[in-house]
N, C-alpha and C positions, 0 to 999 in steps of 0.2 A: 503493499499500499504506500510505502515511502516513495517508490519510484514513480508514482502517478504524478505529483506535482512536477518532478524533473522532466517527465515525458511531456506534460502539457507545455511547459516552458520551452521545451526543444521543438515542439510542433508549432507553436504560435507564430514565430517568424515565417514558417512556411505557408500559413494559411493565406489564401488569396484574398485580395481587396475585392470589392464589388465587380463582378463579371458583367460584361456588357453583351447581351444577345444581339448578334448582328442580323440585319434585314438581308433579303435576297440581294438587293442592290449593293450593299456593303460587302457581301460575300463576293460578288462578281468582281467588284473593284479590287479587293484584296488579292484574289486568286488568279485573275486573268493575267497571263504572260509571266506567272511566278510559279515557284516550287513550294509544295507544302511537304514537310518532312516531320516525321515523328515516330512514336511507338504507339501501338496497340495497347490497351490495358492488359492484354495477355502477354505483353512483352515483346512481340515481334516488331521490327522496324518497318517503315514504309517511306517512300519518297516519290512524289508525282508532280511534274510539270504540267500546269494547267494551260495548255496551248489555247490561243483565242479562237481557233477553229472548232473547239470543243473536244479535242483529244486530251486524255490523261495519259501522258508518257511517263514511264517510270517502272516502279515495282513496288511489291509489298514485302520486300525483303527476302523473299523465297522464289517469286515468280515475277518475270518481266510481263508488263502489261501488253496485251494484244487485243485489238478491237475494244479498247476501253475509252470511254467518253465521260464527260462531266457537263452538267448544267445546273442551273438554279430552278427551283420550283418553289414559288412563294418565298418564304423565309428560310428554305433548306438548299443545301448543295446535295446533288444526286450524282451517284457514279453508276455507270452502266458497263458491265464486263461482258465480253463475248460477243459473237455475231448475233444479229437480230433474232433468229430462230431460237438461240440458246441464251439470251441475254438475262443477266442477273442485275438487279437494281438495288442499291442501297442508298437511303437518304439520311442526312444529318442536319441538325441544327448546329450553329456555331457560336460558341461564347469566347469572347476575347477578354483577357486580363493583361493589360500590357502587351508584351510581344508573344504571349502565350496563347494558344487556342485550345478549347475542349470541344471535341467533336461529339455529339450525342445522337443516339439512335432517335430519329424524328418520331417514330411511333410510341416508344416507350419512355424516352428521356434517359436511357442508361448510357453511361459514359463508354464510349468506343475507343477513343484515342486522344492523346495529347500531342500537340504539334506547334511548330512555327513556321513562318513564311519566309522564304529566301528570295530576294529580288532576281528576276529572271530565270535562267536555266543553268545554274552554276555546275550542276552535276552532269551537264550535257545529255540528258536524257533525250532519247530519239525513238524512232519507230523501228529501228533494226532493219530498214530497208523494205519493210512490209508496208502495203497499202491499206488504210482503213479510213472509214468516213463516219462522221457523226451527223451528216446532214440530215437523217431522219429525225434526230432529236432536236436539231436547231431550226428545222423548217418551219415550225409554228412560232418562232421568235426572231424573225429576221432583223428586226431592229436592234435587238440585244447583240447579235452577232456583228452588225455593222459598227455599233458603238465600240466593241471590243476591238475590232481591227483598227478603227480610227485612233484609238488610244495608243496602239503600237506603230503608228504611222504607215500602215499598209494602204 
């Protein structure tokens, strides 16, 4: 029982300040053209470059992304893995606390990963020479795609 006060004092500095829930527009602005890198709560690493054309280039620490895309849906970021016929989709809310992000499963609020954003594509994530397209995901939101491309000067 004597360890409890020492443990509380040790943990207090690590407690986050008030986290800010990001809107879809804020997520798009923060992620587009940048790399989100972090660890899942299960411990595995990930790093994905969020290309303005909707591709999510990178890996989950174990597997390179192929046919991986990202978009925002309301105030969530959604990731779509695999070809259209076998696609798996995962959506998350994003909370920011300083430079740190918490990605929470949109349907349950369960913490999925902790991450940070790196400017640009410092890990040089690419498509490995494979062609894939996220046009089917972006077709319903052409103005968002055009705005994203305009921000990077294309």
